[in-house]
RODO-2510 file (C-alpha; in nm, 4 decimals, decimal comma):
residues 108
     n   res          X          Y          Z
     1     x     7,9296    12,8581    13,1204
     2     x     8,2488    12,7720    13,2516
     3     x     8,3604    12,5499    12,9835
     4     x     8,1886    12,8240    12,7583
     5     x     8,4460    13,0797    12,8694
     6     x     8,7470    12,8323    12,8917
     7     x     8,7071    12,7523    12,5134
     8     x     8,6409    13,1091    12,4226
     9     x     8,9465    13,1926    12,6109
    10     x     8,8004    13,5090    12,8197
    11     x     8,7301    13,5413    13,2121
    12     x     8,3972    13,3547    13,3079
    13     x     8,3046    13,7864    13,4611
    14     x     8,3256    13,8990    13,0846
    15     x     8,1723    13,5665    12,9531
    16     x     7,9047    13,6749    13,2109
    17     x     7,8318    13,9935    13,1266
    18     x     7,7717    13,9175    12,7909
    19     x     7,5342    13,6708    12,8456
    20     x     7,3516    13,8715    13,0378
    21     x     7,3488    14,1385    12,8060
    22     x     7,2080    13,8917    12,5878
    23     x     6,9588    13,7609    12,8231
    24     x     6,8724    14,0646    12,8404
    25     x     6,7834    14,1160    12,4542
    26     x     6,5759    13,7748    12,4722
    27     x     6,8770    13,5832    12,2646
    28     x     7,0005    13,3099    12,5617
    29     x     6,8253    13,1652    12,9202
    30     x     7,0094    13,0161    13,2083
    31     x     6,9108    12,8191    13,3752
    32     x     7,0605    12,5397    13,6343
    33     x     7,2677    12,2749    13,5143
    34     x     7,0895    11,9292    13,6251
    35     x     7,4087    11,7418    13,6778
    36     x     7,5669    11,9598    13,9233
    37     x     7,3183    12,2724    14,0163
    38     x     7,6393    12,4658    14,1116
    39     x     7,6826    12,4742    13,7695
    40     x     7,3939    12,7329    13,4986
    41     x     7,3451    12,6410    13,1540
    42     x     7,3033    12,9215    12,8514
    43     x     7,0181    12,8119    12,6425
    44     x     6,9901    12,9877    12,3150
    45     x     6,5967    13,0695    12,2669
    46     x     6,4310    13,0892    12,0046
    47     x     6,4543    13,4904    11,8787
    48     x     6,8248    13,3536    11,9145
    49     x     6,8013    13,1110    11,6587
    50     x     6,6547    13,2602    11,4360
    51     x     6,8622    13,5317    11,4714
    52     x     7,1553    13,3382    11,4502
    53     x     6,9998    13,1592    11,0924
    54     x     6,9286    13,5289    10,9195
    55     x     7,2582    13,6698    11,0085
    56     x     7,4887    13,3543    10,9374
    57     x     7,4195    13,3115    10,5456
    58     x     7,5797    13,6999    10,5444
    59     x     7,8344    13,6824    10,7803
    60     x     7,8954    13,3372    10,5309
    61     x     7,9619    13,5652    10,2516
    62     x     8,1458    13,8447    10,4132
    63     x     8,4604    13,5791    10,5105
    64     x     8,4592    13,4404    10,1126
    65     x     8,4555    13,7839     9,9601
    66     x     8,7104    13,8955    10,2778
    67     x     8,9572    13,6028    10,3420
    68     x     8,9088    13,3056    10,1010
    69     x     8,7603    13,5044     9,7654
    70     x     9,1712    13,6964     9,7832
    71     x     9,3384    13,4021     9,8497
    72     x     9,4849    13,1432     9,5922
    73     x     9,3767    12,7537     9,6486
    74     x     9,7634    12,6833     9,7252
    75     x     9,7208    12,9873    10,0031
    76     x     9,3861    12,9107    10,1458
    77     x     9,5996    12,5559    10,1924
    78     x     9,8349    12,7682    10,4303
    79     x     9,6119    12,9509    10,5903
    80     x     9,4154    12,5998    10,7123
    81     x     9,7904    12,4276    10,7905
    82     x     9,8582    12,7884    11,0460
    83     x     9,5167    12,7798    11,1503
    84     x     9,5975    12,3263    11,2428
    85     x     9,8587    12,4151    11,3695
    86     x     9,7867    12,7771    11,6480
    87     x     9,4286    12,5711    11,7650
    88     x     9,6929    12,2677    11,8429
    89     x     9,9735    12,5262    12,0615
    90     x     9,6466    12,7258    12,1882
    91     x     9,4741    12,3669    12,2789
    92     x     9,8434    12,2896    12,4924
    93     x     9,8903    12,5367    12,6470
    94     x     9,5270    12,5095    12,7938
    95     x     9,7041    12,0917    12,9053
    96     x    10,0164    12,2733    12,9984
    97     x     9,9890    12,5731    13,1673
    98     x    10,1253    12,5412    13,5135
    99     x     9,9864    12,8253    13,6805
   100     x     9,6203    12,9325    13,6229
   101     x     9,6629    13,2655    13,7148
   102     x     9,9598    13,3094    13,4157
   103     x     9,6204    13,2379    13,1281
   104     x     9,3735    13,4562    13,2545
   105     x     9,0567    13,1932    13,1324
   106     x     9,1895    12,9493    13,3504
   107     x     9,0709    13,1282    13,5868
   108     x     8,8932    12,9696    13,8497
***
């Protein structure tokens, strides 16, 4: 859960609330991490997997129509480069953060 919160750039508290709602809806389940009992793992249930499989094609189609269909090939290339630059910067911020209190997602 801590790793997921870090990757999502949200606080562990926010993630816990989100996972609780998904668990109540039957889409995920939690279990103890067999390697480190202080950690919890969140697993997609069969119901969650089915929902994801139903939603994914429509989501992909909506993103394609709203973003990629309106861009030229050159703009798609630039968009890719911009996304990669942002991702690299975010990775560097995570690695270089001296004060975790300044970045909520790094709070423990």
